[in-house]
C-alpha positions in Angstrom: 0.0 0.0 0.0 1.3 3.4 -0.9 2.1 5.8 1.9 -0.8 8.2 2.5 -0.2 11.3 0.4 -2.0 14.4 -0.8 -3.0 13.2 -4.2 -2.2 15.8 -6.8 -3.0 13.6 -9.7 -6.3 11.7 -9.7 -5.5 8.0 -10.0 -8.9 6.6 -9.3 -12.2 7.3 -11.0 -15.4 6.9 -9.0 -18.0 4.9 -11.1 -21.0 4.5 -8.8 -22.1 4.3 -5.2 -22.2 0.8 -3.8 -23.4 1.7 -0.3 -23.5 4.2 2.5 -22.8 3.6 6.2 -22.0 5.3 9.5 -18.3 5.4 8.6 -18.6 6.7 5.0 -19.7 6.0 1.4 -18.4 3.1 -0.6 -17.9 3.5 -4.4 -17.1 1.2 -7.2 -14.0 2.7 -8.7 -11.5 2.2 -11.5 -7.7 2.4 -11.2 -6.7 4.5 -14.2 -3.2 3.1 -14.1 -4.1 -0.6 -14.0 -7.6 -0.4 -15.4 -8.8 -2.7 -12.6 -12.0 -2.3 -10.7 -11.5 -1.2 -7.0 -13.7 -0.4 -4.1 -13.1 3.1 -2.7 -14.4 4.1 0.8 -14.7 7.8 1.5 -14.3 8.1 5.2 -16.4 10.3 7.5 -14.0 11.6 10.3 -16.1 12.2 13.4 -13.3 13.2 15.7 -12.3 16.8 16.3 -9.6 18.0 13.9 -7.1 18.2 16.8 -7.7 14.6 17.8 -5.3 13.0 15.4 -4.2 10.1 17.5 -7.1 8.0 16.2 -6.3 8.9 12.5 -2.6 8.1 13.0 -3.4 4.8 14.6 -5.8 4.0 11.7 -3.1 4.9 9.1 -0.5 2.8 10.9 -2.8 -0.2 11.1 -3.9 0.2 7.5 -0.2 0.1 6.5 0.3 -3.1 8.4 -2.8 -4.8 7.1 -1.9 -3.9 3.5 1.1 -6.3 3.8 -1.2 -9.2 4.9 -1.8 -12.0 2.4 -4.8 -14.0 3.5 -7.7 -15.2 1.3 -10.3 -14.0 3.8 -9.0 -10.5 4.3 -9.9 -7.8 1.8 -6.7 -6.4 0.2 -5.9 -2.8 1.1 -4.3 -1.1 -2.0 -3.9 2.6 -1.1 -4.9 5.3 1.4 -5.3 8.7 -0.2 -5.6 12.0 1.5 -7.3 14.7 -0.5 -9.0 18.0 0.7 -8.9 16.8 4.3 -10.7 13.6 3.4 -9.4 10.0 3.6 -10.1 7.6 0.8 -9.4 3.9 1.4 -8.8 2.0 -1.8 -9.4 -1.8 -1.6 -9.8 -4.8 -3.9 -13.3 -5.1 -5.3 -15.1 -8.2 -4.1 -18.7 -8.9 -5.4 -20.0 -10.7 -2.4 -22.9 -9.5 -0.2 -22.6 -8.7 3.4 -24.0 -11.2 5.9 -26.6 -8.8 7.1 -28.3 -8.9 3.7 -27.8 -12.6 3.0 -28.8 -14.3 6.3 -31.5 -16.4 4.6 -29.3 -17.6 1.7 -27.3 -20.2 3.5 -28.0 -23.4 5.3 -27.1 -24.0 9.0 -23.9 -25.9 7.9 -23.0 -23.1 5.5 -23.3 -20.6 8.2 -21.1 -22.6 10.6 -18.6 -22.9 7.7 -18.6 -19.1 7.3 -18.0 -18.6 11.0 -15.2 -21.2 11.0 -13.5 -19.2 8.2 -13.9 -16.0 10.1 -12.5 -17.5 13.3 -9.5 -18.9 11.4 -9.0 -15.4 9.9 -9.2 -13.7 13.3 -6.6 -16.2 14.6 -4.3 -15.0 11.8 -4.7 -11.3 12.6 -4.6 -11.8 16.4 -1.3 -13.6 16.0 0.0 -10.5 14.3 -1.2 -8.3 17.2 -4.1 -6.8 15.3 -7.6 -6.5 16.7 -10.5 -5.8 14.3 -12.7 -3.9 16.9 -15.8 -3.9 14.7 -16.8 -7.5 13.8 -20.4 -7.5 12.7 -22.5 -9.0 9.8 -22.1 -5.8 7.7 -18.3 -6.2 7.8 -18.3 -9.7 6.5 -18.7 -10.2 2.7 -19.7 -13.7 1.4 -20.0 -15.1 -2.1 -21.1 -18.6 -2.9 -19.8 -20.0 -6.2 -19.4 -23.7 -5.6 -17.4 -23.1 -2.4 -18.0 -20.2 0.0 -15.7 -17.2 -0.3 -15.5 -15.0 2.8 -13.9 -11.5 3.2 -13.6 -9.5 6.3 -13.5 -5.7 5.7 -13.1 -2.4 7.6 -10.0 -3.2 9.6 -9.0 -0.3 11.8 -12.0 1.9 11.1 -13.2 1.6 14.7 -10.3 3.9 15.6 -12.3 6.7 13.8 -15.5 6.0 15.6 -16.2 7.7 18.9 -18.7 5.3 20.5 -19.4 7.6 23.4 -20.4 10.5 21.1 -22.5 8.2 18.9 -24.2 6.9 22.1 -25.2 10.4 23.1 -26.4 11.3 19.6 -29.4 9.0 19.3 -28.0 7.4 16.2 -29.0 4.0 14.7 -27.9 1.0 16.6 -25.3 -0.2 14.1 -22.1 -1.6 15.7 -23.6 -1.3 19.2 -25.6 -4.5 18.6 -22.2 -6.4 18.5 -19.7 -4.5 20.7 -18.2 -6.2 23.7 -18.8 -5.0 27.3 -15.3 -3.7 27.5 -15.6 -1.7 24.3 -18.7 0.3 25.4 -16.4 2.7 27.3 -18.3 2.0 30.6 -15.7 -0.4 31.9 -12.1 0.7 32.5 -10.5 -2.1 30.7 -8.1 -2.5 27.8 -9.4 -4.1 24.6 -7.8 -7.3 23.5 -8.4 -10.2 21.0 -11.3 -11.5 23.2 -13.3 -8.4 22.4 -13.4 -9.6 18.8 -14.6 -13.0 19.9 -17.5 -11.5 21.8 -18.5 -9.5 18.7 -18.1 -12.7 16.6 -20.4 -14.4 19.1 -23.1 -11.7 18.6 -22.7 -12.1 14.8 -22.9 -15.9 15.1 -26.1 -15.5 17.2 -27.7 -13.3 14.5 -26.5 -15.6 11.7 -28.3 -18.6 13.3 -31.4 -16.9 14.7 -32.0 -14.0 12.4 -31.6 -11.3 15.1 -28.8 -10.0 17.4 -28.6 -11.1 21.0 -30.3 -8.0 22.4 -33.2 -6.1 20.8 -33.1 -2.5 21.8 -33.6 0.6 19.7 -32.2 2.8 22.5 -28.4 2.7 22.5 -28.2 3.4 26.2 -30.4 0.5 27.1 -28.6 -1.7 24.5 -25.2 -0.9 26.1 -26.5 -2.0 29.5 -27.8 -5.2 28.0 -24.2 -5.9 26.9 -22.9 -5.1 30.4 -25.4 -7.1 32.4 -28.1 -8.7 30.3 -28.4 -12.4 29.5 -29.2 -13.2 25.9 -31.8 -15.9 25.2 -30.5 -19.4 24.3 -30.2 -19.4 20.5 -32.1 -22.6 20.1 -35.1 -21.0 21.8 -35.4 -18.8 18.7 -34.4 -21.5 16.2 -35.0 -25.1 17.3 -32.8 -26.3 14.5 -29.7 -25.1 16.4 -28.0 -28.1 18.1 -27.1 -27.8 21.8 -23.3 -27.8 21.0 -23.7 -24.5 19.0 -25.8 -23.1 21.8 -22.9 -23.8 24.1 -20.3 -22.3 21.8 -22.3 -19.0 21.3 -23.1 -18.5 25.0 -19.4 -19.0 25.8 -18.5 -16.4 23.2 -21.0 -14.0 24.7 -19.7 -14.2 28.3 -19.4 -10.8 30.0 -16.0 -11.7 31.5 -13.3 -11.9 28.8 -11.6 -14.8 30.7 -14.8 -16.9 30.5 -15.0 -16.6 26.7 -12.8 -18.5 24.2 -9.3 -17.1 24.8 -8.2 -17.6 21.2 -9.9 -17.5 17.8 -7.9 -20.7 17.1 -9.6 -22.6 19.9 -13.0 -21.5 18.5 -12.0 -22.5 14.9 -11.0 -26.0 16.1 -14.3 -26.5 17.9 -16.2 -25.5 14.7 -14.1 -27.8 12.6 -14.9 -30.7 15.0 -18.6 -29.9 14.7 -18.5 -29.6 10.9 -16.7 -33.0 10.6 -19.6 -34.7 12.3 -22.6 -32.4 12.7 -25.0 -35.2 13.7 -22.5 -36.8 16.0 -22.3 -36.8 19.8 -21.7 -33.7 21.8 -18.1 -32.9 22.8 -16.4 -30.8 25.4 -15.8 -27.4 23.9 -12.7 -25.4 24.6 -10.2 -28.3 25.0 -8.1 -27.0 22.1 -8.4 -23.4 23.3 -4.8 -23.0 24.4 -3.3 -19.8 25.6 0.4 -19.0 24.8 0.6 -15.5 26.3 0.1 -14.2 29.8 -3.2 -12.6 30.6 -2.8 -9.4 32.7 -6.5 -8.6 32.8 -7.9 -11.1 35.2 -11.0 -11.0 37.3 -10.7 -9.9 40.9 -9.8 -12.6 43.4 -10.2 -12.9 47.1 -12.3 -9.8 47.8 -15.8 -11.4 48.0 -16.5 -10.1 51.6 -15.5 -6.5 50.8 -17.5 -6.6 47.5 -20.5 -7.8 49.4 -20.2 -5.0 52.0 -20.1 -2.4 49.2 -23.1 -3.9 47.4 -25.1 -4.0 50.7 -24.2 -0.4 51.3 -25.4 0.5 47.8 -28.7 -1.3 48.3 -29.3 0.9 51.3 -28.2 4.0 49.3 -30.9 3.2 46.7 -33.4 3.6 49.5 -32.0 7.0 50.4 -29.9 6.0 53.4 -26.5 7.5 54.1 -23.6 5.4 53.1 -19.9 6.1 52.4 -16.8 4.0 52.4 -13.0 4.4 52.5 -10.9 1.7 50.9 -7.6 1.6 52.7 -4.6 -0.6 52.0 -1.0 -0.8 51.0 0.1 0.0 47.5 -0.7 -2.8 45.0 -3.3 -4.6 47.1 -6.1 -3.8 44.7 -8.2 -0.9 46.0 -8.9 0.5 42.6 -9.6 -3.0 41.3 -12.2 -3.6 44.0 -13.9 -0.3 43.2 -14.0 -1.1 39.5 -15.3 -4.6 40.1 -18.0 -3.1 42.3 -18.9 -0.7 39.5 -19.2 -3.5 36.9 -21.5 -5.6 39.2 -24.0 -2.9 40.1 -24.1 -0.7 37.0 -27.5 -0.6 35.3 -29.8 1.9 33.6 -30.7 3.6 36.9 -27.2 3.8 38.2 -24.3 6.0 37.2 -20.7 5.7 38.5 -18.3 8.6 38.4 -14.6 8.3 39.1 -11.9 10.9 39.6 -8.3 9.7 40.0 -6.2 12.2 42.0 -2.8 13.2 40.7 0.1 14.7 42.6 0.2 17.7 40.2 -3.4 18.7 41.3 -2.7 18.9 45.1 -2.8 22.7 45.1 -5.8 23.1 42.9 -8.8 23.9 45.2 -11.7 21.4 44.9 -10.0 19.7 41.9 -11.3 16.2 42.8 -15.0 17.3 43.1 -14.6 19.5 40.0 -13.6 16.4 38.1 -16.5 14.4 39.5 -19.2 16.9 39.0 -18.1 17.7 35.5 -18.2 14.0 34.7 -21.7 13.9 36.1 -22.9 16.7 33.8 -21.2 15.2 30.8 -22.7 11.8 31.3 -25.9 12.0 33.2 -27.3 15.5 33.2 -30.7 15.9 31.5 -31.8 19.4 30.3 -35.3 18.7 31.5 -33.9 18.8 35.1 -32.5 22.4 34.6 -35.4 24.2 36.3 -35.4 21.8 39.3 -31.7 22.3 39.9 -31.8 26.1 39.4 -34.8 26.4 41.8 -33.1 24.3 44.4 -29.9 26.4 44.2 -31.8 29.7 44.4 -29.7 32.7 45.3 -26.8 30.5 46.3 -26.0 29.5 42.8 -23.4 32.2 42.3 -21.3 30.6 45.1 -21.5 27.2 43.4 -20.6 28.7 40.0 -17.6 30.5 41.6 -16.3 27.1 42.6 -17.3 25.1 39.5 -17.9 27.6 36.6 -18.8 24.9 34.1 -22.1 24.2 36.0 -23.5 27.5 34.8 -22.8 26.6 31.2 -24.4 23.2 31.5 -27.5 24.7 33.1 -27.7 27.4 30.4 -27.5 30.1 33.1 -26.2 33.5 31.8 -25.6 34.8 35.3 -22.3 36.8 35.4 -19.6 34.7 37.1 -17.6 36.1 39.9 -14.5 34.9 41.6 -15.0 33.0 44.9 -14.3 35.1 47.9 -16.2 33.0 50.3 -14.1 32.3 53.4 -16.8 30.5 55.4 -16.3 26.9 54.5 -19.5 25.9 56.3 -21.4 28.0 53.8 -19.6 26.3 50.9 -20.4 22.9 52.5 -24.1 23.9 52.9 -24.5 25.0 49.3 -22.7 22.0 47.8 -24.6 19.6 50.1 -27.9 21.1 48.8 -26.7 20.6 45.2 -25.8 17.0 45.8 -29.1 16.3 47.5 -30.9 17.8 44.5 -29.1 15.8 41.8 -29.3 12.7 44.1 -33.1 12.8 43.9 -33.6 13.1 40.1 -34.4 9.4 39.5 -30.8 8.1 39.2 -28.6 6.3 41.8 -25.2 8.1 41.8 -21.8 6.8 43.0 -18.9 9.2 43.3 -15.5 7.6 43.7 -12.3 9.6 44.5 -9.4 7.3 43.7 -6.0 7.9 45.5 -7.6 10.6 47.7 -4.2 10.9 49.5 -3.2 13.0 46.4 -6.3 15.2 46.6 -6.2 18.9 47.5 -7.0 19.7 51.1 -10.3 21.4 50.2 -11.6 18.3 48.4 -10.6 16.0 51.4 -12.4 18.3 53.9 -15.5 18.6 51.6 -15.6 14.8 51.2 -15.4 14.3 55.0 -18.2 16.8 55.6 -20.7 15.6 52.9 -20.0 11.9 53.7 -21.5 12.5 57.2 -24.4 14.8 56.1 -25.6 13.5 52.8 -28.9 11.9 53.8 -32.1 11.3 51.8 -30.1 11.4 48.5 -29.5 8.3 46.4 -25.7 8.9 46.4 -22.9 6.7 47.6 -19.5 8.2 48.2 -16.4 6.1 47.9 -12.7 6.9 48.3 -9.5 5.0 48.3 -6.3 5.8 50.1 -3.0 4.2 50.9 -2.8 3.2 54.6 0.8 4.6 54.8 -0.3 8.1 53.5 -2.8 9.0 56.3 -0.6 11.4 58.3 -2.5 14.2 56.6 -4.9 15.5 59.3 -7.8 15.6 56.8 -7.2 12.0 55.8 -6.8 10.9 59.5 -10.2 12.4 60.2 -11.7 10.7 57.1 -10.3 7.3 58.2 -11.7 7.8 61.7 -15.2 8.8 60.7 -15.9 6.7 57.6 -16.6 3.0 57.5 -13.2 1.6 56.3 -12.6 -1.5 54.3 -9.1 -2.6 55.0 -7.7 -4.3 51.8 -5.2 -6.9 52.9 -2.8 -9.1 50.8 -4.2 -12.3 49.4 -3.9 -15.5 51.3 -1.8 -18.5 50.2 -5.0 -20.3 49.1 -5.7 -17.6 46.5 -2.3 -17.9 44.7 -3.1 -21.0 42.5 -6.3 -19.4 41.1 -4.6 -16.1 40.5 -1.7 -17.6 38.5 -3.9 -20.1 36.7 -6.0 -17.2 35.4 -2.9 -15.4 34.2 -1.8 -18.5 32.2 -5.3 -19.5 31.1 -5.0 -23.0 32.4 -7.4 -24.9 34.7 -4.9 -27.5 35.8 -2.1 -25.0 36.4 1.4 -25.7 37.7 3.0 -27.6 40.6 2.5 -26.7 44.2 6.2 -25.7 44.4 5.5 -22.8 42.0 2.6 -21.4 44.0 4.4 -21.7 47.3 7.5 -19.9 45.9 5.4 -17.1 44.5 3.6 -16.6 47.8 6.7 -16.7 49.8 8.3 -14.1 47.5 5.3 -11.7 47.3 3.4 -12.3 50.6 0.2 -12.2 48.6 0.4 -8.6 47.3 -1.5 -8.8 43.9 0.8 -6.2 42.2 3.9 -8.3 43.2 2.3 -11.5 42.1 1.7 -10.1 38.6 5.2 -8.7 38.5 6.8 -12.0 39.7 4.9 -14.0 37.1 6.1 -11.5 34.4 9.6 -11.8 35.7 9.5 -15.6 35.6 8.2 -15.5 32.0 10.8 -13.0 30.9 13.6 -15.2 32.4 12.2 -18.2 30.5 11.6 -20.0 33.8 7.9 -20.0 33.0 7.4 -20.9 29.4 4.9 -22.3 26.9 5.8 -25.4 24.9 3.3 -26.8 22.5 0.4 -25.0 24.2 1.4 -26.3 27.6 2.7 -24.1 30.4 5.8 -25.4 32.1 8.3 -24.3 34.7 12.0 -25.0 35.0 11.8 -25.8 38.7 15.6 -26.0 39.3 15.9 -22.4 38.1 12.9 -21.4 40.1 14.5 -22.5 43.3 17.4 -20.1 42.8 15.2 -17.3 41.5 15.0 -14.4 43.9 12.2 -11.9 43.4 13.1 -8.4 44.7 10.2 -6.6 46.2 12.0 -3.3 45.7 9.6 -1.8 43.3 12.1 0.9 42.2 14.7 -1.8 41.1 12.0 -3.8 39.4 10.7 -0.9 37.3 14.2 0.4 36.6 15.1 -2.9 35.1 12.1 -2.8 32.8 13.0 0.7 31.7 16.4 -0.5 30.6 15.0 -1.3 27.1 14.2 2.4 26.6 17.7 3.6 25.7 17.0 6.1 23.0 17.1 9.8 24.2 13.7 10.6 22.8 12.2 7.5 24.4 13.4 8.6 27.8 12.3 12.2 27.1 8.7 11.1 26.2 8.3 8.9 29.3 9.8 11.4 31.6 7.6 14.2 30.4 4.6 11.9 30.7 5.4 11.4 34.3 5.1 15.1 35.0 1.5 15.0 34.1 0.7 12.3 36.6 -0.2 8.7 36.8 -2.9 9.2 34.1 -2.3 11.2 31.0 -3.5 11.9 27.5 -1.3 12.1 24.4 -2.5 15.5 23.4 -1.2 17.1 26.7 2.0 15.0 26.5 2.6 16.3 22.9 2.0 19.8 24.1 4.5 19.5 27.0 7.2 17.9 24.8 6.8 20.6 22.2 7.2 23.3 24.9 10.3 21.5 26.3 12.0 21.4 22.9 11.1 25.1 22.3 12.6 26.1 25.7 15.8 24.2 24.8 16.0 26.1 21.4 16.1 22.8 19.6 15.2 22.5 16.0 14.2 18.9 16.5 10.5 18.0 16.3 8.9 15.0 18.0 5.7 14.1 16.2 2.7 12.6 17.7 3.4 9.4 15.8 6.8 9.2 17.5 5.0 9.5 20.9 2.5 6.8 20.0 5.4 4.4 19.1 7.1 4.9 22.4 3.8 4.7 24.5 2.9 1.5 22.6 6.3 0.0 23.4 5.7 0.9 27.1 2.4 -0.9 26.9 4.0 -4.1 25.6 6.6 -3.8 28.4 3.7 -3.6 31.0 4.8 -0.1 32.1 1.6 1.6 30.9 -2.0 0.6 30.7 -4.4 2.0 28.1 -8.2 2.4 27.9 -10.8 4.4 26.0 -12.7 7.1 27.9 -15.2 9.4 26.1 -13.9 8.1 22.8 -10.2 9.0 23.4 -7.2 7.0 24.5 -6.2 7.5 28.1 -3.0 6.1 29.4 -1.7 5.4 33.0 1.5 4.2 34.5 1.2 0.9 36.3 2.7 2.2 39.5 3.3 5.6 41.2 7.0 4.7 41.7 7.4 5.1 37.9 6.6 8.7 38.2 9.4 9.2 40.7 11.9 7.2 38.7 11.2 9.1 35.4 10.8 12.4 37.1 14.4 12.2 38.4 15.7 12.0 34.8 14.6 15.7 34.3 16.6 18.7 35.6 15.0 20.6 38.6 14.3 23.5 36.2 12.7 21.3 33.5 10.6 19.6 36.2 9.5 22.9 37.7 8.6 24.5 34.3 6.7 21.4 33.1 4.9 20.9 36.3 3.7 24.5 36.1 2.4 24.1 32.5 0.8 20.8 33.3 -0.9 22.2 36.4 -2.2 25.2 34.5 -3.5 23.1 31.7 -5.2 20.7 34.1 -6.6 23.6 36.1 -8.0 25.0 32.9 -9.4 21.6 32.0 -11.2 21.2 35.4 -12.3 24.8 35.7 
């Protein structure tokens, strides 16, 4: 595929429109140079012009896929930029998409089609590519003796902001098939198992004639993916044999680790079925062998704490006062517990808002609550509630606006804003409490979670302490997490003394086998010696367990041979795991030896544990300008380094509000990387980052 360029000479001629969709218009075209027919997709770019990360990622993936040679992947020929529009040029294939041809194939034909798709997904997943938008419309089929299958639209999901589409009341489209983790409601990275969920939803429709969930409202449809149970396929089509029921339901599991772990495993089960469709049932998943470590495992060993949170939430729904502080050492899983709690209670009547405190914000008054309340207005505010909120605020609205100016804009209030000069905190507490009680009685259950409150500004800590004791008759649950070794702050001490505290302890020895088995995707697991050694070295701290298993894998002590996990036990006996987090992380950083790699990660650390690429790019550009360097570090260079850090398990990624958000796996990384900058660089960049973040949360 040619490198994307501004095409001065028109190489392609548009012949006629083949179809229109949410992502653009597809034309039958002609290559003037080769005289061959081609398909040309004119792409609709829904992101803001400044949000170029998604476009760069799409171009990068298109370049990779253009080199693929697979009979079931549509060939990408060119990507042309012209007049700020992208044109994707592909081979022309005369098949019809599955959505339009559901009734044209027998059950065995349909299973054959799915087996070919599964085999194709195995091919791309092995090359570290995730499709992200598997659905009937993106699968072309042609029957001419044998069945030809082509998967299309690789990488286009990068250009689709699902959160914006969801707010826009658009047609259901891709939302009928997206995985729970792809909805944006769960703070999880997307991996190959997301494609398998979407394939399960496609398989469901192929065999039953309808998707797993029938909802015209996208919000309700998303909640079905998060917590709904699809009907058994055979209840809609009695010709479906039980074994296919079992395969589809497994694919549609909410938890990624309960689905097929590989497309290869699914393909093998479908081959077994096709070899003897009328034969006896067989145990599915036996050939579903994992060869990579899984770092996104379900929470283990916190059932009691989770039950306490859920019980508190049930009482909150009745209007009772409930707040909790999650306290524990670094790495014990406080944030994981809160996220699991969120996943288990989220429904159409419940909204969960999270603000993760950063060290850079410690001097910004009310930054934590500013972030939470802005999140509320962006996700849950309904214009029909405007008059109710304004009436409740009355003459005190100016004080609230002075603290959180964006509230006036959301409420459409043209009241002239004034700077906050209120010195009486009790008055501030009274007005804010009244505001929370108002929004807490608008028909939604609200949960506000301040993560790492030990990094919060003092005003936010004191405000949290006050409202957590006074917030009665509102359907609001307040939740915060804090390290138990960071509570010397008087405000935090008071919080710990007054709030019900869930102390998050290390895991017990009995939890270790399940934890490691989930990481390696094996039910049988390893020898007792391995589990005992890991426990003795980590003392049950989940972060250290993850890191030790990584270290064993990197040292080839834990390895995969012919789809079986094995351990070199003699080497294990002499392996010493250092619980010094600083040493552990420094060793992993050794592979970043290029100056610009170090620069990019160091500047990212200034922003905080969580950062976006646009702010990182802005800070790096400023740094280079201050150094009077002619060098330019492009956003594409930053993406390359950040992706490398993701593969080295130094950075996590997720999609929030349609944009990539990245976070360091441990606070110690911020310290290590921050020390690589000079005191002046650090001071200047901290100042710019703080101003930018303050502007963002103002």
